[in-house]
N, CA and C atoms of all chains as a GROMACS GRO file, in nm:
protein
  600
    1UNK      N    1  -0.175  -0.233   0.762
    1UNK     CA    2  -0.122  -0.106   0.714
    1UNK      C    3  -0.237  -0.010   0.684
    2UNK      N    4  -0.204   0.116   0.685
    2UNK     CA    5  -0.302   0.222   0.660
    2UNK      C    6  -0.248   0.311   0.548
    3UNK      N    7  -0.331   0.343   0.452
    3UNK     CA    8  -0.285   0.425   0.341
    3UNK      C    9  -0.375   0.546   0.317
    4UNK      N   10  -0.316   0.647   0.258
    4UNK     CA   11  -0.391   0.765   0.216
    4UNK      C   12  -0.344   0.803   0.075
    5UNK      N   13  -0.441   0.831  -0.011
    5UNK     CA   14  -0.411   0.882  -0.145
    5UNK      C   15  -0.483   1.016  -0.157
    6UNK      N   16  -0.406   1.123  -0.167
    6UNK     CA   17  -0.467   1.257  -0.165
    6UNK      C   18  -0.429   1.335  -0.289
    7UNK      N   19  -0.526   1.411  -0.338
    7UNK     CA   20  -0.500   1.504  -0.447
    7UNK      C   21  -0.520   1.645  -0.392
    8UNK      N   22  -0.413   1.722  -0.398
    8UNK     CA   23  -0.413   1.856  -0.342
    8UNK      C   24  -0.396   1.955  -0.456
    9UNK      N   25  -0.459   2.072  -0.443
    9UNK     CA   26  -0.442   2.175  -0.545
    9UNK      C   27  -0.362   2.291  -0.487
   10UNK      N   28  -0.255   2.327  -0.556
   10UNK     CA   29  -0.174   2.442  -0.514
   10UNK      C   30  -0.237   2.571  -0.567
   11UNK      N   31  -0.210   2.680  -0.495
   11UNK     CA   32  -0.245   2.810  -0.552
   11UNK      C   33  -0.173   2.820  -0.687
   12UNK      N   34  -0.236   2.885  -0.783
   12UNK     CA   35  -0.182   2.890  -0.920
   12UNK      C   36  -0.034   2.930  -0.919
   13UNK      N   37   0.046   2.848  -0.983
   13UNK     CA   38   0.188   2.878  -1.000
   13UNK      C   39   0.276   2.847  -0.880
   14UNK      N   40   0.219   2.795  -0.772
   14UNK     CA   41   0.299   2.773  -0.651
   14UNK      C   42   0.324   2.625  -0.622
   15UNK      N   43   0.296   2.537  -0.719
   15UNK     CA   44   0.312   2.394  -0.694
   15UNK      C   45   0.456   2.357  -0.656
   16UNK      N   46   0.552   2.414  -0.724
   16UNK     CA   47   0.692   2.379  -0.697
   16UNK      C   48   0.732   2.410  -0.554
   17UNK      N   49   0.702   2.529  -0.510
   17UNK     CA   50   0.733   2.571  -0.372
   17UNK      C   51   0.664   2.480  -0.270
   18UNK      N   52   0.536   2.454  -0.297
   18UNK     CA   53   0.458   2.372  -0.204
   18UNK      C   54   0.516   2.231  -0.195
   19UNK      N   55   0.554   2.175  -0.308
   19UNK     CA   56   0.610   2.039  -0.307
   19UNK      C   57   0.742   2.035  -0.229
   20UNK      N   58   0.822   2.140  -0.241
   20UNK     CA   59   0.948   2.144  -0.166
   20UNK      C   60   0.920   2.134  -0.015
   21UNK      N   61   0.819   2.206   0.029
   21UNK     CA   62   0.785   2.203   0.173
   21UNK      C   63   0.736   2.064   0.213
   22UNK      N   64   0.651   2.007   0.130
   22UNK     CA   65   0.598   1.874   0.161
   22UNK      C   66   0.712   1.772   0.166
   23UNK      N   67   0.806   1.783   0.075
   23UNK     CA   68   0.916   1.687   0.071
   23UNK      C   69   1.010   1.703   0.190
   24UNK      N   70   1.028   1.826   0.235
   24UNK     CA   71   1.123   1.851   0.343
   24UNK      C   72   1.076   1.793   0.476
   25UNK      N   73   0.946   1.769   0.489
   25UNK     CA   74   0.895   1.724   0.619
   25UNK      C   75   0.876   1.574   0.626
   26UNK      N   76   0.920   1.499   0.525
   26UNK     CA   77   0.882   1.358   0.519
   26UNK      C   78   0.981   1.264   0.588
   27UNK      N   79   1.092   1.315   0.634
   27UNK     CA   80   1.186   1.224   0.701
   27UNK      C   81   1.150   1.216   0.848
   28UNK      N   82   1.193   1.110   0.912
   28UNK     CA   83   1.176   1.095   1.058
   28UNK      C   84   1.032   1.101   1.104
   29UNK      N   85   0.942   1.035   1.032
   29UNK     CA   86   0.805   1.024   1.082
   29UNK      C   87   0.786   0.879   1.127
   30UNK      N   88   0.779   0.856   1.258
   30UNK     CA   89   0.769   0.717   1.307
   30UNK      C   90   0.647   0.646   1.250
   31UNK      N   91   0.666   0.523   1.206
   31UNK     CA   92   0.556   0.444   1.153
   31UNK      C   93   0.525   0.471   1.007
   32UNK      N   94   0.598   0.564   0.946
   32UNK     CA   95   0.574   0.594   0.804
   32UNK      C   96   0.654   0.500   0.716
   33UNK      N   97   0.586   0.423   0.634
   33UNK     CA   98   0.654   0.327   0.546
   33UNK      C   99   0.679   0.384   0.408
   34UNK      N  100   0.599   0.481   0.370
   34UNK     CA  101   0.619   0.545   0.240
   34UNK      C  102   0.541   0.676   0.239
   35UNK      N  103   0.602   0.777   0.178
   35UNK     CA  104   0.536   0.909   0.165
   35UNK      C  105   0.594   0.970   0.039
   36UNK      N  106   0.517   0.964  -0.068
   36UNK     CA  107   0.568   1.007  -0.199
   36UNK      C  108   0.487   1.126  -0.250
   37UNK      N  109   0.556   1.226  -0.297
   37UNK     CA  110   0.494   1.349  -0.346
   37UNK      C  111   0.517   1.357  -0.496
   38UNK      N  112   0.408   1.372  -0.572
   38UNK     CA  113   0.418   1.366  -0.718
   38UNK      C  114   0.335   1.475  -0.784
   39UNK      N  115   0.388   1.526  -0.894
   39UNK     CA  116   0.310   1.618  -0.978
   39UNK      C  117   0.206   1.540  -1.057
   40UNK      N  118   0.087   1.596  -1.076
   40UNK     CA  119  -0.006   1.541  -1.173
   40UNK      C  120   0.046   1.579  -1.311
   41UNK      N  121   0.059   1.480  -1.399
   41UNK     CA  122   0.122   1.505  -1.529
   41UNK      C  123   0.034   1.590  -1.620
   42UNK      N  124  -0.096   1.597  -1.589
   42UNK     CA  125  -0.188   1.664  -1.680
   42UNK      C  126  -0.247   1.793  -1.624
   43UNK      N  127  -0.208   1.830  -1.502
   43UNK     CA  128  -0.269   1.946  -1.436
   43UNK      C  129  -0.159   2.020  -1.361
   44UNK      N  130  -0.128   2.141  -1.406
   44UNK     CA  131  -0.010   2.214  -1.359
   44UNK      C  132  -0.015   2.254  -1.212
   45UNK      N  133  -0.133   2.250  -1.150
   45UNK     CA  134  -0.141   2.289  -1.009
   45UNK      C  135  -0.176   2.173  -0.916
   46UNK      N  136  -0.188   2.053  -0.969
   46UNK     CA  137  -0.231   1.939  -0.887
   46UNK      C  138  -0.113   1.856  -0.838
   47UNK      N  139  -0.124   1.811  -0.714
   47UNK     CA  140  -0.021   1.731  -0.646
   47UNK      C  141  -0.087   1.606  -0.591
   48UNK      N  142  -0.020   1.492  -0.607
   48UNK     CA  143  -0.066   1.367  -0.545
   48UNK      C  144   0.029   1.329  -0.432
   49UNK      N  145  -0.028   1.295  -0.319
   49UNK     CA  146   0.051   1.246  -0.206
   49UNK      C  147   0.002   1.106  -0.174
   50UNK      N  148   0.092   1.009  -0.181
   50UNK     CA  149   0.055   0.871  -0.147
   50UNK      C  150   0.134   0.830  -0.024
   51UNK      N  151   0.062   0.786   0.078
   51UNK     CA  152   0.123   0.756   0.207
   51UNK      C  153   0.091   0.613   0.250
   52UNK      N  154   0.188   0.548   0.312
   52UNK     CA  155   0.163   0.418   0.374
   52UNK      C  156   0.221   0.423   0.514
   53UNK      N  157   0.137   0.387   0.611
   53UNK     CA  158   0.173   0.389   0.753
   53UNK      C  159   0.153   0.251   0.812
   54UNK      N  160   0.225   0.226   0.921
   54UNK     CA  161   0.207   0.097   0.989
   54UNK      C  162   0.062   0.079   1.032
   55UNK      N  163   0.004   0.187   1.083
   55UNK     CA  164  -0.137   0.184   1.122
   55UNK      C  165  -0.188   0.328   1.124
   56UNK      N  166  -0.319   0.342   1.145
   56UNK     CA  167  -0.377   0.476   1.142
   56UNK      C  168  -0.325   0.561   1.258
   57UNK      N  169  -0.295   0.496   1.370
   57UNK     CA  170  -0.247   0.571   1.487
   57UNK      C  171  -0.115   0.642   1.456
   58UNK      N  172  -0.026   0.576   1.383
   58UNK     CA  173   0.102   0.643   1.353
   58UNK      C  174   0.080   0.762   1.260
   59UNK      N  175  -0.017   0.751   1.169
   59UNK     CA  176  -0.047   0.867   1.085
   59UNK      C  177  -0.099   0.982   1.171
   60UNK      N  178  -0.193   0.952   1.259
   60UNK     CA  179  -0.250   1.058   1.344
   60UNK      C  180  -0.142   1.123   1.429
   61UNK      N  181  -0.055   1.040   1.486
   61UNK     CA  182   0.051   1.093   1.573
   61UNK      C  183   0.144   1.186   1.496
   62UNK      N  184   0.166   1.156   1.366
   62UNK     CA  185   0.259   1.238   1.287
   62UNK      C  186   0.212   1.382   1.277
   63UNK      N  187   0.081   1.402   1.282
   63UNK     CA  188   0.028   1.538   1.266
   63UNK      C  189   0.068   1.630   1.381
   64UNK      N  190   0.111   1.571   1.492
   64UNK     CA  191   0.156   1.652   1.607
   64UNK      C  192   0.307   1.674   1.608
   65UNK      N  193   0.380   1.609   1.520
   65UNK     CA  194   0.526   1.626   1.519
   65UNK      C  195   0.561   1.771   1.485
   66UNK      N  196   0.660   1.828   1.555
   66UNK     CA  197   0.698   1.967   1.527
   66UNK      C  198   0.732   1.990   1.380
   67UNK      N  199   0.803   1.896   1.316
   67UNK     CA  200   0.841   1.916   1.176
   67UNK      C  201   0.718   1.920   1.086
   68UNK      N  202   0.617   1.840   1.121
   68UNK     CA  203   0.494   1.837   1.041
   68UNK      C  204   0.410   1.962   1.068
   69UNK      N  205   0.402   2.001   1.194
   69UNK     CA  206   0.330   2.123   1.229
   69UNK      C  207   0.390   2.244   1.157
   70UNK      N  208   0.522   2.250   1.154
   70UNK     CA  209   0.590   2.361   1.087
   70UNK      C  210   0.559   2.359   0.937
   71UNK      N  211   0.560   2.238   0.879
   71UNK     CA  212   0.533   2.226   0.735
   71UNK      C  213   0.390   2.269   0.704
   72UNK      N  214   0.296   2.229   0.789
   72UNK     CA  215   0.156   2.268   0.766
   72UNK      C  216   0.145   2.420   0.768
   73UNK      N  217   0.211   2.482   0.863
   73UNK     CA  218   0.207   2.629   0.872
   73UNK      C  219   0.263   2.697   0.749
   74UNK      N  220   0.377   2.645   0.700
   74UNK     CA  221   0.439   2.706   0.582
   74UNK      C  222   0.359   2.678   0.455
   75UNK      N  223   0.300   2.560   0.450
   75UNK     CA  224   0.233   2.517   0.326
   75UNK      C  225   0.097   2.582   0.308
   76UNK      N  226   0.030   2.608   0.418
   76UNK     CA  227  -0.110   2.652   0.414
   76UNK      C  228  -0.139   2.763   0.312
   77UNK      N  229  -0.060   2.870   0.311
   77UNK     CA  230  -0.093   2.978   0.217
   77UNK      C  231  -0.080   2.938   0.070
   78UNK      N  232  -0.013   2.827   0.044
   78UNK     CA  233   0.006   2.786  -0.096
   78UNK      C  234  -0.095   2.682  -0.140
   79UNK      N  235  -0.179   2.634  -0.048
   79UNK     CA  236  -0.275   2.528  -0.079
   79UNK      C  237  -0.410   2.589  -0.116
   80UNK      N  238  -0.459   2.556  -0.235
   80UNK     CA  239  -0.592   2.602  -0.274
   80UNK      C  240  -0.699   2.509  -0.219
   81UNK      N  241  -0.666   2.380  -0.201
   81UNK     CA  242  -0.764   2.289  -0.144
   81UNK      C  243  -0.724   2.143  -0.162
   82UNK      N  244  -0.796   2.056  -0.090
   82UNK     CA  245  -0.782   1.911  -0.109
   82UNK      C  246  -0.898   1.868  -0.197
   83UNK      N  247  -0.866   1.806  -0.309
   83UNK     CA  248  -0.974   1.771  -0.401
   83UNK      C  249  -1.026   1.631  -0.377
   84UNK      N  250  -0.944   1.546  -0.321
   84UNK     CA  251  -0.988   1.409  -0.294
   84UNK      C  252  -0.893   1.350  -0.193
   85UNK      N  253  -0.947   1.268  -0.106
   85UNK     CA  254  -0.861   1.194  -0.015
   85UNK      C  255  -0.926   1.058   0.010
   86UNK      N  256  -0.852   0.954  -0.021
   86UNK     CA  257  -0.905   0.818  -0.008
   86UNK      C  258  -0.825   0.742   0.095
   87UNK      N  259  -0.893   0.672   0.183
   87UNK     CA  260  -0.828   0.586   0.281
   87UNK      C  261  -0.817   0.447   0.222
   88UNK      N  262  -0.701   0.387   0.237
   88UNK     CA  263  -0.681   0.253   0.181
   88UNK      C  264  -0.621   0.159   0.285
   89UNK      N  265  -0.625   0.031   0.252
   89UNK     CA  266  -0.556  -0.072   0.330
   89UNK      C  267  -0.457  -0.140   0.237
   90UNK      N  268  -0.332  -0.092   0.235
   90UNK     CA  269  -0.233  -0.156   0.147
   90UNK      C  270  -0.207  -0.299   0.194
   91UNK      N  271  -0.211  -0.392   0.099
   91UNK     CA  272  -0.188  -0.532   0.136
   91UNK      C  273  -0.045  -0.576   0.107
   92UNK      N  274   0.021  -0.512   0.015
   92UNK     CA  275   0.157  -0.551  -0.017
   92UNK      C  276   0.199  -0.496  -0.150
   93UNK      N  277   0.309  -0.550  -0.201
   93UNK     CA  278   0.359  -0.504  -0.329
   93UNK      C  279   0.509  -0.509  -0.334
   94UNK      N  280   0.565  -0.436  -0.427
   94UNK     CA  281   0.710  -0.434  -0.446
   94UNK      C  282   0.763  -0.297  -0.412
   95UNK      N  283   0.890  -0.294  -0.374
   95UNK     CA  284   0.958  -0.166  -0.357
   95UNK      C  285   0.971  -0.120  -0.214
   96UNK      N  286   0.902  -0.186  -0.123
   96UNK     CA  287   0.915  -0.152   0.018
   96UNK      C  288   0.953  -0.280   0.091
   97UNK      N  289   1.066  -0.278   0.160
   97UNK     CA  290   1.117  -0.402   0.216
   97UNK      C  291   1.024  -0.459   0.323
   98UNK      N  292   0.945  -0.372   0.386
   98UNK     CA  293   0.855  -0.422   0.489
   98UNK      C  294   0.729  -0.485   0.430
   99UNK      N  295   0.704  -0.459   0.303
   99UNK     CA  296   0.588  -0.520   0.242
   99UNK      C  297   0.627  -0.656   0.186
  100UNK      N  298   0.534  -0.742   0.171
  100UNK     CA  299   0.570  -0.874   0.117
  100UNK      C  300   0.593  -0.863  -0.030
  101UNK      N  301   1.125   1.029  -1.280
  101UNK     CA  302   1.043   0.913  -1.245
  101UNK      C  303   0.905   0.925  -1.309
  102UNK      N  304   0.840   0.812  -1.321
  102UNK     CA  305   0.708   0.806  -1.382
  102UNK      C  306   0.614   0.733  -1.285
  103UNK      N  307   0.497   0.787  -1.263
  103UNK     CA  308   0.403   0.726  -1.169
  103UNK      C  309   0.267   0.703  -1.230
  104UNK      N  310   0.197   0.605  -1.174
  104UNK     CA  311   0.058   0.579  -1.211
  104UNK      C  312  -0.022   0.555  -1.084
  105UNK      N  313  -0.138   0.619  -1.076
  105UNK     CA  314  -0.230   0.594  -0.965
  105UNK      C  315  -0.360   0.549  -1.028
  106UNK      N  316  -0.398   0.423  -1.002
  106UNK     CA  317  -0.513   0.365  -1.071
  106UNK      C  318  -0.615   0.314  -0.972
  107UNK      N  319  -0.741   0.335  -1.004
  107UNK     CA  320  -0.850   0.277  -0.927
  107UNK      C  321  -0.919   0.174  -1.016
  108UNK      N  322  -0.917   0.050  -0.969
  108UNK     CA  323  -0.972  -0.061  -1.046
  108UNK      C  324  -1.093  -0.115  -0.970
  109UNK      N  325  -1.194  -0.162  -1.044
  109UNK     CA  326  -1.310  -0.224  -0.978
  109UNK      C  327  -1.311  -0.373  -1.007
  110UNK      N  328  -1.318  -0.452  -0.901
  110UNK     CA  329  -1.328  -0.597  -0.916
  110UNK      C  330  -1.473  -0.636  -0.940
  111UNK      N  331  -1.490  -0.749  -1.008
  111UNK     CA  332  -1.624  -0.806  -1.013
  111UNK      C  333  -1.670  -0.830  -0.869
  112UNK      N  334  -1.799  -0.813  -0.843
  112UNK     CA  335  -1.850  -0.820  -0.705
  112UNK      C  336  -1.799  -0.944  -0.632
  113UNK      N  337  -1.741  -0.921  -0.518
  113UNK     CA  338  -1.697  -1.031  -0.433
  113UNK      C  339  -1.563  -1.094  -0.471
  114UNK      N  340  -1.499  -1.045  -0.575
  114UNK     CA  341  -1.376  -1.110  -0.621
  114UNK      C  342  -1.250  -1.026  -0.596
  115UNK      N  343  -1.261  -0.921  -0.514
  115UNK     CA  344  -1.146  -0.835  -0.489
  115UNK      C  345  -1.027  -0.910  -0.431
  116UNK      N  346  -1.053  -0.998  -0.334
  116UNK     CA  347  -0.943  -1.068  -0.269
  116UNK      C  348  -0.862  -1.151  -0.367
  117UNK      N  349  -0.931  -1.229  -0.448
  117UNK     CA  350  -0.866  -1.312  -0.550
  117UNK      C  351  -0.785  -1.226  -0.647
  118UNK      N  352  -0.848  -1.118  -0.692
  118UNK     CA  353  -0.783  -1.030  -0.790
  118UNK      C  354  -0.656  -0.968  -0.731
  119UNK      N  355  -0.664  -0.927  -0.606
  119UNK     CA  356  -0.547  -0.865  -0.543
  119UNK      C  357  -0.433  -0.966  -0.528
  120UNK      N  358  -0.467  -1.090  -0.500
  120UNK     CA  359  -0.362  -1.193  -0.490
  120UNK      C  360  -0.286  -1.205  -0.622
  121UNK      N  361  -0.359  -1.202  -0.732
  121UNK     CA  362  -0.294  -1.212  -0.863
  121UNK      C  363  -0.206  -1.090  -0.888
  122UNK      N  364  -0.260  -0.971  -0.856
  122UNK     CA  365  -0.182  -0.848  -0.878
  122UNK      C  366  -0.055  -0.851  -0.795
  123UNK      N  367  -0.065  -0.898  -0.671
  123UNK     CA  368   0.052  -0.899  -0.582
  123UNK      C  369   0.156  -1.000  -0.628
  124UNK      N  370   0.110  -1.111  -0.683
  124UNK     CA  371   0.203  -1.218  -0.721
  124UNK      C  372   0.292  -1.178  -0.839
  125UNK      N  373   0.248  -1.080  -0.916
  125UNK     CA  374   0.323  -1.045  -1.037
  125UNK      C  375   0.416  -0.926  -1.018
  126UNK      N  376   0.428  -0.876  -0.894
  126UNK     CA  377   0.498  -0.749  -0.877
  126UNK      C  378   0.649  -0.761  -0.854
  127UNK      N  379   0.698  -0.881  -0.841
  127UNK     CA  380   0.843  -0.892  -0.819
  127UNK      C  381   0.913  -0.898  -0.954
  128UNK      N  382   1.040  -0.864  -0.953
  128UNK     CA  383   1.123  -0.876  -1.074
  128UNK      C  384   1.071  -0.799  -1.194
  129UNK      N  385   1.028  -0.676  -1.172
  129UNK     CA  386   0.992  -0.592  -1.286
  129UNK      C  387   1.102  -0.486  -1.297
  130UNK      N  388   1.186  -0.497  -1.399
  130UNK     CA  389   1.299  -0.402  -1.411
  130UNK      C  390   1.251  -0.257  -1.419
  131UNK      N  391   1.316  -0.172  -1.341
  131UNK     CA  392   1.281  -0.030  -1.342
  131UNK      C  393   1.166   0.006  -1.252
  132UNK      N  394   1.108  -0.093  -1.183
  132UNK     CA  395   0.995  -0.065  -1.093
  132UNK      C  396   1.049  -0.028  -0.956
  133UNK      N  397   1.018   0.092  -0.909
  133UNK     CA  398   1.066   0.139  -0.779
  133UNK      C  399   0.963   0.113  -0.670
  134UNK      N  400   0.838   0.105  -0.706
  134UNK     CA  401   0.734   0.077  -0.609
  134UNK      C  402   0.608   0.034  -0.683
  135UNK      N  403   0.538  -0.065  -0.626
  135UNK     CA  404   0.413  -0.112  -0.685
  135UNK      C  405   0.332  -0.164  -0.568
  136UNK      N  406   0.237  -0.084  -0.524
  136UNK     CA  407   0.162  -0.118  -0.402
  136UNK      C  408   0.014  -0.138  -0.438
  137UNK      N  409  -0.041  -0.246  -0.385
  137UNK     CA  410  -0.181  -0.282  -0.411
  137UNK      C  411  -0.258  -0.267  -0.280
  138UNK      N  412  -0.367  -0.188  -0.285
  138UNK     CA  413  -0.440  -0.155  -0.162
  138UNK      C  414  -0.590  -0.164  -0.184
  139UNK      N  415  -0.659  -0.210  -0.078
  139UNK     CA  416  -0.805  -0.205  -0.079
  139UNK      C  417  -0.851  -0.062  -0.055
  140UNK      N  418  -0.960  -0.020  -0.120
  140UNK     CA  419  -1.027   0.104  -0.082
  140UNK      C  420  -1.101   0.075   0.048
  141UNK      N  421  -1.080   0.161   0.148
  141UNK     CA  422  -1.138   0.133   0.280
  141UNK      C  423  -1.289   0.150   0.282
  142UNK      N  424  -1.344   0.222   0.184
  142UNK     CA  425  -1.486   0.254   0.188
  142UNK      C  426  -1.567   0.185   0.078
  143UNK      N  427  -1.503   0.105  -0.005
  143UNK     CA  428  -1.572   0.044  -0.118
  143UNK      C  429  -1.523  -0.100  -0.134
  144UNK      N  430  -1.610  -0.196  -0.110
  144UNK     CA  431  -1.569  -0.336  -0.099
  144UNK      C  432  -1.515  -0.397  -0.228
  145UNK      N  433  -1.537  -0.332  -0.342
  145UNK     CA  434  -1.489  -0.388  -0.468
  145UNK      C  435  -1.379  -0.304  -0.533
  146UNK      N  436  -1.337  -0.197  -0.469
  146UNK     CA  437  -1.239  -0.106  -0.531
  146UNK      C  438  -1.097  -0.135  -0.483
  147UNK      N  439  -1.005  -0.126  -0.577
  147UNK     CA  440  -0.863  -0.152  -0.553
  147UNK      C  441  -0.784  -0.031  -0.604
  148UNK      N  442  -0.684   0.012  -0.528
  148UNK     CA  443  -0.593   0.117  -0.573
  148UNK      C  444  -0.456   0.055  -0.600
  149UNK      N  445  -0.399   0.090  -0.713
  149UNK     CA  446  -0.263   0.047  -0.746
  149UNK      C  447  -0.180   0.173  -0.765
  150UNK      N  448  -0.074   0.185  -0.685
  150UNK     CA  449   0.015   0.301  -0.698
  150UNK      C  450   0.152   0.249  -0.742
  151UNK      N  451   0.201   0.303  -0.852
  151UNK     CA  452   0.324   0.254  -0.914
  151UNK      C  453   0.424   0.367  -0.931
  152UNK      N  454   0.551   0.337  -0.909
  152UNK     CA  455   0.657   0.432  -0.941
  152UNK      C  456   0.764   0.357  -1.021
  153UNK      N  457   0.797   0.414  -1.135
  153UNK     CA  458   0.894   0.354  -1.227
  153UNK      C  459   1.007   0.452  -1.252
  154UNK      N  460   1.121   0.399  -1.291
  154UNK     CA  461   1.234   0.488  -1.325
  154UNK      C  462   1.195   0.583  -1.435
  155UNK      N  463   1.123   0.532  -1.533
  155UNK     CA  464   1.075   0.616  -1.643
  155UNK      C  465   0.957   0.544  -1.710
  156UNK      N  466   0.893   0.613  -1.802
  156UNK     CA  467   0.775   0.556  -1.865
  156UNK      C  468   0.812   0.433  -1.949
  157UNK      N  469   0.931   0.433  -2.005
  157UNK     CA  470   0.973   0.320  -2.088
  157UNK      C  471   0.978   0.191  -2.007
  158UNK      N  472   1.026   0.197  -1.882
  158UNK     CA  473   1.031   0.073  -1.804
  158UNK      C  474   0.890   0.023  -1.772
  159UNK      N  475   0.796   0.118  -1.750
  159UNK     CA  476   0.658   0.074  -1.729
  159UNK      C  477   0.605   0.003  -1.855
  160UNK      N  478   0.626   0.065  -1.969
  160UNK     CA  479   0.576   0.005  -2.094
  160UNK      C  480   0.637  -0.133  -2.117
  161UNK      N  481   0.768  -0.143  -2.092
  161UNK     CA  482   0.836  -0.270  -2.114
  161UNK      C  483   0.780  -0.380  -2.024
  162UNK      N  484   0.739  -0.341  -1.902
  162UNK     CA  485   0.689  -0.442  -1.807
  162UNK      C  486   0.566  -0.513  -1.861
  163UNK      N  487   0.489  -0.444  -1.943
  163UNK     CA  488   0.364  -0.503  -1.993
  163UNK      C  489   0.391  -0.623  -2.084
  164UNK      N  490   0.513  -0.635  -2.132
  164UNK     CA  491   0.548  -0.750  -2.217
  164UNK      C  492   0.613  -0.864  -2.139
  165UNK      N  493   0.642  -0.843  -2.011
  165UNK     CA  494   0.705  -0.951  -1.933
  165UNK      C  495   0.611  -1.070  -1.923
  166UNK      N  496   0.664  -1.192  -1.936
  166UNK     CA  497   0.576  -1.311  -1.927
  166UNK      C  498   0.495  -1.313  -1.796
  167UNK      N  499   0.557  -1.276  -1.684
  167UNK     CA  500   0.485  -1.282  -1.557
  167UNK      C  501   0.368  -1.183  -1.556
  168UNK      N  502   0.388  -1.069  -1.620
  168UNK     CA  503   0.282  -0.968  -1.625
  168UNK      C  504   0.173  -1.010  -1.725
  169UNK      N  505   0.214  -1.063  -1.838
  169UNK     CA  506   0.118  -1.113  -1.935
  169UNK      C  507   0.030  -1.222  -1.874
  170UNK      N  508   0.092  -1.310  -1.797
  170UNK     CA  509   0.016  -1.418  -1.733
  170UNK      C  510  -0.082  -1.361  -1.631
  171UNK      N  511  -0.035  -1.261  -1.556
  171UNK     CA  512  -0.123  -1.200  -1.455
  171UNK      C  513  -0.241  -1.131  -1.522
  172UNK      N  514  -0.215  -1.062  -1.632
  172UNK     CA  515  -0.325  -0.994  -1.702
  172UNK      C  516  -0.429  -1.097  -1.747
  173UNK      N  517  -0.381  -1.208  -1.799
  173UNK     CA  518  -0.473  -1.313  -1.844
  173UNK      C  519  -0.558  -1.368  -1.731
  174UNK      N  520  -0.495  -1.394  -1.616
  174UNK     CA  521  -0.569  -1.450  -1.502
  174UNK      C  522  -0.662  -1.347  -1.440
  175UNK      N  523  -0.619  -1.221  -1.441
  175UNK     CA  524  -0.695  -1.118  -1.371
  175UNK      C  525  -0.817  -1.071  -1.449
  176UNK      N  526  -0.807  -1.074  -1.580
  176UNK     CA  527  -0.910  -1.013  -1.666
  176UNK      C  528  -1.054  -1.049  -1.628
  177UNK      N  529  -1.083  -1.180  -1.608
  177UNK     CA  530  -1.224  -1.213  -1.579
  177UNK      C  531  -1.273  -1.156  -1.446
  178UNK      N  532  -1.182  -1.114  -1.359
  178UNK     CA  533  -1.223  -1.062  -1.227
  178UNK      C  534  -1.232  -0.911  -1.224
  179UNK      N  535  -1.194  -0.844  -1.334
  179UNK     CA  536  -1.192  -0.697  -1.337
  179UNK      C  537  -1.321  -0.645  -1.399
  180UNK      N  538  -1.392  -0.560  -1.323
  180UNK     CA  539  -1.512  -0.498  -1.379
  180UNK      C  540  -1.475  -0.374  -1.460
  181UNK      N  541  -1.366  -0.308  -1.425
  181UNK     CA  542  -1.324  -0.191  -1.502
  181UNK      C  543  -1.219  -0.108  -1.431
  182UNK      N  544  -1.160  -0.017  -1.507
  182UNK     CA  545  -1.070   0.084  -1.450
  182UNK      C  546  -1.150   0.212  -1.434
  183UNK      N  547  -1.156   0.263  -1.312
  183UNK     CA  548  -1.240   0.380  -1.290
  183UNK      C  549  -1.163   0.509  -1.305
  184UNK      N  550  -1.034   0.503  -1.285
  184UNK     CA  551  -0.952   0.624  -1.296
  184UNK      C  552  -0.809   0.581  -1.311
  185UNK      N  553  -0.734   0.655  -1.390
  185UNK     CA  554  -0.591   0.631  -1.397
  185UNK      C  555  -0.523   0.766  -1.420
  186UNK      N  556  -0.434   0.800  -1.330
  186UNK     CA  557  -0.366   0.929  -1.336
  186UNK      C  558  -0.217   0.907  -1.354
  187UNK      N  559  -0.159   0.980  -1.446
  187UNK     CA  560  -0.015   0.977  -1.466
  187UNK      C  561   0.049   1.084  -1.379
  188UNK      N  562   0.157   1.048  -1.311
  188UNK     CA  563   0.223   1.146  -1.224
  188UNK      C  564   0.372   1.149  -1.250
  189UNK      N  565   0.435   1.254  -1.194
  189UNK     CA  566   0.582   1.263  -1.192
  189UNK      C  567   0.624   1.271  -1.046
  190UNK      N  568   0.655   1.156  -0.985
  190UNK     CA  569   0.699   1.158  -0.845
  190UNK      C  570   0.832   1.233  -0.834
  191UNK      N  571   0.838   1.325  -0.738
  191UNK     CA  572   0.961   1.404  -0.720
  191UNK      C  573   1.046   1.350  -0.605
  192UNK      N  574   0.986   1.281  -0.511
  192UNK     CA  575   1.063   1.230  -0.400
  192UNK      C  576   0.972   1.194  -0.284
  193UNK      N  577   1.035   1.173  -0.168
  193UNK     CA  578   0.959   1.138  -0.050
  193UNK      C  579   1.037   1.047   0.039
  194UNK      N  580   0.964   0.981   0.127
  194UNK     CA  581   1.027   0.890   0.224
  194UNK      C  582   0.986   0.748   0.195
  195UNK      N  583   1.069   0.653   0.237
  195UNK     CA  584   1.030   0.513   0.230
  195UNK      C  585   1.089   0.439   0.113
  196UNK      N  586   1.148   0.509   0.020
  196UNK     CA  587   1.211   0.442  -0.094
  196UNK      C  588   1.355   0.492  -0.098
  197UNK      N  589   1.448   0.400  -0.091
  197UNK     CA  590   1.587   0.443  -0.076
  197UNK      C  591   1.637   0.518  -0.198
  198UNK      N  592   1.574   0.493  -0.313
  198UNK     CA  593   1.621   0.561  -0.434
  198UNK      C  594   1.565   0.702  -0.444
  199UNK      N  595   1.462   0.731  -0.365
  199UNK     CA  596   1.408   0.867  -0.368
  199UNK      C  597   1.485   0.951  -0.268
  200UNK      N  598   1.482   1.079  -0.288
  200UNK     CA  599   1.555   1.164  -0.193
  200UNK      C  600   1.476   1.175  -0.064
   0.00000   0.00000   0.00000
């Protein structure tokens, strides 16, 4: 499995709108096992995105999907920046039927 | 929902053992919607734990479960430290049937 943990900063006051766009594009991504969008509890403009994919190739392929391309276009003006992005290798856990 | 994103450091060379313990304790935690344990792809001793709970109370209650208490006891000697822990409010996403 391939994972990404990203911290994104929204333009001031636009986190809600930005999260709506991110959430709307998360269905129907082949190879995506989990894609969760969360507010940072201590920072009003920070967003955490945690993703789990079957492999890195499925993540890369998702970036070309029309729904994802459209989301990137809509989201861009609301994004102040990516503050951190970590690549992970999820080994397992609870809550996802495909994980052990 | 209540989320935690934690970066833990294993004692040098003990990440695999530590992850096995963390993974073994993740079943049967009431209110736990997701608990994923992942290696950091760029740091041989770093572990990421991403958790989603129905609410903060269910997370707190889990710390008293015998299975979790036992895991904490076994894991402690292998943990060098917690490097970061962020509290989040997951709003939704893909991959979890309870999320929108």
